[in-house]
C-alpha positions in Angstrom: 37.2 -26.5 -18.1 34.4 -28.8 -19.3 31.8 -30.9 -17.6 33.8 -34.2 -18.0 36.6 -32.3 -16.4 34.6 -31.4 -13.5 33.4 -35.1 -13.1 36.8 -36.1 -13.2 37.8 -33.8 -10.7 35.0 -35.2 -8.5 36.4 -38.8 -9.0 40.0 -37.8 -8.5 38.9 -36.4 -4.9 37.5 -39.6 -4.0 40.3 -41.7 -5.3 42.9 -39.6 -3.6 41.6 -40.5 -0.3 40.1 -36.6 0.2 36.5 -37.6 0.5 37.0 -40.6 3.4 39.5 -37.8 5.4 36.8 -35.2 5.1 33.9 -37.7 6.0 36.3 -39.1 8.9 36.4 -35.9 10.6 32.8 -35.5 10.4 31.8 -38.9 11.7 34.0 -38.3 14.9 31.7 -35.7 16.1 29.1 -37.2 18.2 26.1 -35.4 17.2 23.3 -37.5 18.9 20.3 -35.2 18.9 18.4 -37.9 21.1 21.0 -36.9 23.5 19.8 -33.8 25.4 23.4 -32.8 26.3 24.5 -32.7 22.7 23.7 -29.1 22.2 27.1 -27.7 22.3 28.3 -30.7 20.3 25.8 -30.0 17.7 26.7 -26.3 17.3 30.2 -27.2 17.0 29.7 -29.5 14.2 28.0 -26.5 12.4 30.7 -23.8 13.1 33.6 -26.0 12.9 33.1 -28.7 10.4 30.5 -27.3 7.8 31.2 -23.3 8.0 34.7 -23.2 7.3 34.2 -25.2 4.1 31.1 -22.7 3.0 33.2 -19.9 3.7 35.8 -21.1 1.3 33.2 -21.3 -1.3 32.4 -17.9 -1.0 29.1 -18.4 1.5 28.0 -16.1 4.0 26.6 -17.7 6.8 24.9 -17.6 10.2 24.3 -20.3 13.0 21.1 -19.5 14.6 19.1 -21.0 17.6 16.2 -23.0 17.2 12.7 -21.4 17.7 11.5 -24.4 19.3 12.8 -24.6 22.9 15.4 -27.3 23.5 15.8 -28.0 19.8 19.2 -28.1 18.0 20.7 -25.1 15.9 20.3 -24.2 12.3 22.8 -23.0 9.9 21.6 -20.6 7.1 24.3 -20.0 4.2 23.9 -18.0 1.2 26.4 -17.8 -1.7 25.2 -14.9 -4.3 26.3 -14.0 -7.7 25.4 -10.2 -9.3 23.9 -11.5 -12.1 22.2 -14.7 -11.1 19.3 -15.8 -13.1 17.9 -18.1 -10.2 18.4 -19.6 -7.0 18.7 -23.1 -5.9 18.1 -24.2 -2.0 19.8 -27.2 -0.6 19.4 -29.0 2.9 21.2 -31.5 5.0 20.8 -32.8 8.8 24.2 -32.8 10.8 22.6 -34.8 13.6 22.8 -38.5 14.0 20.7 -41.1 16.1 22.4 -42.5 19.2 25.8 -44.3 18.3 24.8 -47.5 20.1 28.3 -48.3 21.1 29.0 -52.0 22.3 26.3 -53.3 19.8 28.4 -52.9 16.5 30.2 -55.8 15.1 33.5 -56.5 16.9 36.3 -53.9 15.4 33.6 -51.3 14.5 33.5 -48.1 16.2 30.5 -45.9 15.4 32.7 -42.7 15.9 35.3 -43.8 13.6 35.0 -44.7 9.8 36.1 -48.3 9.3 36.6 -49.1 5.4 35.8 -53.1 4.8 36.0 -53.4 1.0 33.0 -51.4 -0.4 31.7 -50.8 3.0 32.2 -47.5 4.9 31.1 -48.0 8.7 30.4 -45.4 10.8 27.6 -43.4 12.5 26.2 -40.9 9.9 28.1 -42.1 7.0 24.9 -42.7 5.3 22.4 -40.7 7.2 23.2 -37.9 6.6 26.8 -36.6 6.9 27.9 -38.8 4.0 25.3 -37.6 1.8 25.7 -33.6 2.7 29.3 -34.1 2.4 29.1 -35.4 -1.2 26.8 -32.5 -2.2 29.1 -29.8 -0.6 32.3 -31.2 -2.3 30.3 -31.7 -5.7 29.7 -28.1 -5.5 33.3 -27.2 -4.6 34.6 -29.1 -7.9 32.1 -27.3 -10.3 33.0 -24.0 -8.8 36.6 -24.8 -9.2 35.8 -26.0 -12.9 34.1 -23.0 -13.7 36.5 -20.4 -12.5 34.3 -19.4 -9.3 31.1 -18.6 -11.3 27.9 -20.7 -11.5 25.2 -18.2 -12.7 22.9 -18.9 -10.3 22.5 -18.4 -6.2 22.8 -21.2 -3.8 21.2 -21.1 -0.3 21.7 -23.7 2.6 19.7 -24.6 5.4 21.2 -27.5 7.8 19.5 -28.5 10.7 20.7 -30.7 13.8 17.3 -32.3 14.8 15.9 -34.3 11.9 16.4 -37.5 13.9 14.2 -36.3 16.5 11.6 -35.1 14.2 12.8 -31.9 12.9 11.7 -29.8 15.9 11.4 -26.2 14.7 12.3 -26.7 11.2 9.0 -25.3 9.9 9.0 -22.3 12.3 12.5 -21.7 11.4 11.8 -21.8 7.7 8.6 -19.7 8.3 10.6 -16.9 10.0 13.4 -16.9 7.4 11.1 -17.6 4.3 12.3 -14.5 2.5 16.1 -15.6 2.9 15.2 -19.2 1.9 13.4 -18.0 -1.4 14.5 -20.0 -4.4 13.4 -21.7 -7.5 14.3 -25.0 -7.0 15.0 -27.5 -4.0 17.7 -29.9 -4.6 19.3 -32.2 -1.7 20.2 -35.9 -0.8 19.0 -38.2 2.0 17.3 -41.7 2.2 18.2 -44.6 -0.1 18.4 -45.4 -3.5 16.1 -48.0 -4.9 19.2 -50.3 -5.2 22.7 -49.9 -4.7 23.5 -50.0 -8.3 20.5 -48.1 -9.5 20.9 -44.0 -9.2 17.5 -42.7 -8.2 15.6 -39.5 -8.2 12.7 -39.2 -5.9 10.2 -36.1 -5.5 8.8 -36.5 -2.0 8.1 -38.9 0.7 5.1 -40.5 2.3 3.8 -39.1 5.4 3.6 -40.9 8.5 0.8 -40.7 11.4 1.2 -42.3 14.8 -1.8 -43.3 16.8 -2.6 -45.3 20.0 -5.2 -47.9 20.7 -6.1 -48.5 24.3 -8.5 -50.9 25.8 -9.3 -50.1 29.5 -11.8 -52.1 30.7 -10.9 -52.4 34.6 -8.1 -51.7 37.0 -6.0 -54.7 37.5 -6.3 -58.2 36.5 -8.5 -61.0 37.7 -7.8 -64.7 38.3 -8.4 -66.5 35.1 -10.0 -69.6 36.5 -12.2 -67.8 38.7 -13.3 -65.1 36.2 -12.7 -66.6 32.8 -15.6 -66.4 30.5 -17.1 -63.8 32.7 -14.8 -60.7 32.1 -13.9 -59.0 28.8 -10.1 -59.6 27.9 -8.5 -56.3 26.9 -5.9 -58.1 25.1 -8.7 -59.7 22.9 -10.8 -57.1 22.4 -7.9 -54.7 21.4 -6.4 -57.6 19.0 -9.9 -57.8 17.2 -10.0 -54.1 17.0 -6.9 -53.9 15.3 -7.8 -56.8 13.0 -11.1 -54.8 12.0 -8.8 -52.2 10.7 -6.4 -54.3 8.9 -6.8 -57.8 7.7 -4.8 -60.9 8.0 -2.8 -60.3 5.0 -2.2 -56.5 5.7 -4.9 -54.9 3.6 -6.5 -51.9 4.9 -10.1 -52.3 5.7 -11.1 -48.6 6.4 -11.6 -46.6 3.3 -11.1 -43.2 5.1 -7.6 -44.5 5.6 -6.6 -45.2 1.9 -5.6 -42.5 -0.8 -8.3 -41.3 -3.3 -6.3 -43.1 -6.2 -3.0 -44.2 -7.7 -2.3 -41.5 -10.3 -1.6 -42.9 -13.5 1.6 -41.0 -14.0 2.9 -42.4 -10.7 1.8 -45.7 -11.7 3.7 -45.3 -14.8 6.7 -44.1 -13.2 6.8 -47.3 -11.0 6.6 -49.8 -13.6 10.5 -50.1 -13.9 11.1 -50.5 -10.2 12.0 -53.5 -8.4 11.8 -53.4 -4.8 14.3 -55.8 -2.6 16.6 -58.4 -4.1 20.0 -56.8 -3.0 22.2 -58.7 -0.2 20.8 -58.2 3.2 17.3 -57.4 2.1 14.4 -59.4 3.6 12.4 -61.5 1.2 9.2 -59.9 0.3 5.7 -61.4 1.2 4.2 -61.5 -2.2 0.8 -61.7 -0.8 1.0 -59.2 1.9 -0.9 -55.6 1.5 -3.4 -54.3 -1.1 -4.4 -56.9 -3.4 -4.1 -55.8 -7.3 -0.8 -53.5 -6.5 2.5 -54.5 -7.3 4.9 -54.8 -4.5 6.5 -51.3 -5.8 3.2 -49.8 -5.9 2.3 -50.6 -2.2 5.3 -49.4 -0.8 5.8 -45.9 -2.8 2.1 -45.5 -4.1 -0.4 -46.7 -1.3 -1.1 -46.7 2.5 -0.1 -49.0 5.1 -1.5 -49.5 8.8 1.4 -50.9 11.0 1.3 -52.2 14.5 4.9 -50.8 16.0 4.1 -52.0 19.8 1.6 -54.2 21.5 1.3 -54.8 25.1 -1.1 -56.4 27.6 -1.0 -58.2 30.9 2.7 -58.6 32.1 4.8 -60.0 29.0 8.1 -60.3 31.3 6.2 -62.4 33.8 3.0 -63.7 32.7 0.6 -65.0 35.3 -3.3 -66.5 35.0 -4.9 -63.3 35.3 -7.3 -61.8 32.9 -5.7 -58.4 32.0 -8.0 -55.2 32.1 -6.0 -53.1 30.1 -4.2 -53.4 26.5 -2.0 -50.7 24.6 -0.9 -50.8 21.0 1.0 -47.9 19.0 0.2 -48.1 15.4 1.4 -46.1 12.5 -0.1 -45.1 8.9 2.3 -44.2 6.3 0.6 -42.3 3.8 0.8 -40.8 0.4 -0.6 -37.8 -1.4 -4.2 -37.9 -1.7 -4.9 -39.3 1.7 -7.3 -37.5 4.1 -4.7 -37.4 6.8 -6.3 -34.5 8.8 -9.1 -36.9 9.7 -7.4 -40.1 10.1 -8.5 -40.4 14.0 -12.1 -39.5 13.1 -12.2 -42.2 10.5 -10.7 -44.6 13.1 -13.1 -43.7 15.7 -16.3 -44.0 13.3 -15.0 -47.4 12.1 -14.5 -48.7 15.5 -17.8 -47.6 16.8 -19.6 -49.2 14.0 -17.9 -52.5 14.4 -19.2 -52.3 18.1 -15.6 -51.2 19.9 -16.8 -48.5 22.0 -14.5 -49.7 24.8 -11.4 -48.7 22.6 -9.9 -45.3 23.0 -8.0 -43.7 20.0 -5.6 -40.8 20.3 -3.1 -39.2 18.0 0.6 -39.9 19.3 3.3 -37.1 18.4 3.5 -34.8 15.6 2.8 -36.3 12.1 4.7 -35.6 9.0 2.9 -34.7 5.9 3.1 -36.8 2.3 4.5 -34.8 -0.8 5.0 -35.6 -4.1 6.2 -33.5 -6.9 4.3 -34.1 -10.3 6.3 -36.5 -12.4 5.7 -34.7 -15.4 7.3 -31.6 -14.2 10.1 -30.2 -15.9 12.8 -30.1 -13.4 12.3 -34.1 -13.1 13.0 -34.8 -17.0 15.9 -32.2 -16.3 17.1 -34.2 -13.2 16.6 -37.7 -14.9 18.8 -36.6 -18.0 21.5 -35.2 -16.1 21.9 -38.5 -14.0 21.9 -40.2 -17.3 24.8 -38.3 -18.6 26.7 -38.5 -15.7 26.4 -42.3 -15.0 25.6 -43.6 -18.4 22.6 -45.4 -16.8 19.0 -45.4 -16.7 17.9 -43.8 -13.5 15.2 -45.0 -11.1 12.4 -42.4 -10.5 10.4 -42.8 -7.3 7.7 -40.0 -7.1 8.0 -40.5 -3.6 10.2 -42.8 -1.6 8.5 -45.0 1.2 10.0 -43.3 4.2 9.1 -39.7 5.3 11.4 -36.7 5.4 10.4 -33.0 6.5 9.9 -32.3 2.7 6.4 -30.6 3.2 8.5 -27.8 4.7 10.2 -27.1 1.4 7.4 -28.3 -0.7 4.5 -26.6 0.9 5.6 -23.7 3.1 8.2 -22.5 0.6 6.5 -23.7 -2.5 9.4 -25.3 -4.2 9.7 -28.2 -6.5 11.8 -30.8 -4.5 14.5 -32.9 -6.3 16.0 -35.6 -3.9 19.2 -37.6 -5.3 19.9 -40.1 -2.4 23.2 -41.7 -2.1 22.8 -44.6 0.3 20.9 -47.9 -0.3 18.2 -49.9 1.5 20.5 -52.3 3.3 22.8 -49.5 4.9 21.8 -50.4 8.5 20.9 -46.6 9.1 19.8 -45.9 12.8 20.9 -49.3 13.8 24.4 -50.6 14.6 27.1 -51.2 11.6 25.6 -48.2 9.6 27.6 -48.2 6.6 28.2 -46.1 3.3 29.2 -47.9 0.0 32.3 -46.3 -1.4 31.0 -47.2 -5.0 27.8 -45.1 -4.3 29.5 -42.4 -2.8 32.0 -42.2 -5.7 29.0 -42.1 -8.1 27.4 -39.9 -6.1 29.8 -37.4 -6.4 29.9 -37.2 -10.0 26.0 -37.3 -9.9 25.9 -34.2 -7.8 28.9 -32.5 -9.8 26.9 -33.1 -13.0 23.9 -31.6 -11.3 25.5 -28.4 -10.2 27.2 -28.0 -13.6 23.9 -28.7 -15.5 22.1 -26.1 -13.4 24.6 -23.4 -14.7 24.3 -24.6 -18.1 20.4 -25.3 -18.4 18.7 -24.5 -15.1 17.4 -21.0 -16.2 15.9 -22.9 -19.3 13.8 -25.1 -16.6 12.9 -21.9 -14.6 11.9 -20.0 -17.4 9.8 -23.0 -18.9 8.0 -23.3 -15.5 7.1 -19.7 -15.5 5.3 -20.2 -18.9 7.8 -18.4 -21.1 9.4 -21.3 -23.6 8.6 -24.6 -24.9 9.9 -27.6 -22.7 13.7 -27.5 -22.3 15.4 -30.5 -24.0 17.5 -31.5 -20.8 21.1 -31.0 -20.1 23.3 -30.6 -23.2 
């Protein structure tokens, strides 16, 4: 069989309803990692819904406990060939956010796939059950079309805690680093730039949460008796935040910004447009770092966001000067930022501005920023493969605007990372009415079938080139 035959098989699998059936079975499993009682369900998803498919494809697998106490289990699987030229590592997560039953539009059930035109509603359809199902189905089509021979090894790690911050993922991969050794990482999560635009992204922005607290005194004091005499915690905290980010969203603390926007990153972003699809919010053109395009601001720069703010008693306000105010803030940051010293930079800045009454503390576990060099040989190879499968010029994001545990694969395991997303920005992931677009899923099946086919045909050339053995590969042929 040829490459075109394999892509046709993938399209037929979708058109015949087999993909819908497979996804429906997986969506029905309530893998809510935010629910402490979900441990047995998470284990069952791996053991009863993923492992049997992998066994049919010639994988050996193990379901292993999380080294992090209370974390969900992992699946580690390997498909080896005796004369394999290289190894590919792929990833997915079987957990979802809470179903939010009762909040979905009438007629929709988060645990049942409901098809309305191009929209396939259900929890996990977009994040991430639909995406890893696409990839496993595509791999199956290539194996069938090539008579069970790929010419490379495939390794899979699937976690069940991504929606709670991937607890234990780094420790697990460190423990099994030898078993996970590979030459390239290929996976799918997150959204495309737009529904109609096949996308390749090479990493993700990191995030860092921090709290700001003004605790000036215990309790409130009558605003008529004490107004004008006592510092207002809410006012002090508001001005402290305003010293970090201006009224138009520009970050004012140099230590919270990246050193630069690299030229090859800027070049890659020139053809990308953010927003504009139905359901997308209107972009505030004058918000954020001046001198940057909207695309550069979300994919190439850092932002400081206020996620929550509280002072006094918002539910039942009274005429009292609050003594305490709290804000939870977040920095989304790119490669080249001094993320290890964000708190120190904030504290130094606030003290210099006279805010010695504001306490700054890190909150939760941060996630590192990652970005494969857009000039890497794997990037050209991946873009060429997408274009050959779809006839479209794909969008290249050096990193996408959200965050993923990509640092585990890029830094701990030292792999070039290629992400091929099969969702789109308005998919309502993490919210009621989450959905996958059938058209994107069908195209995604063909993209990933092309990727796995082209790995067999030309992946070894890329591996050799990166090792310095030959001139740059021409891309899939």
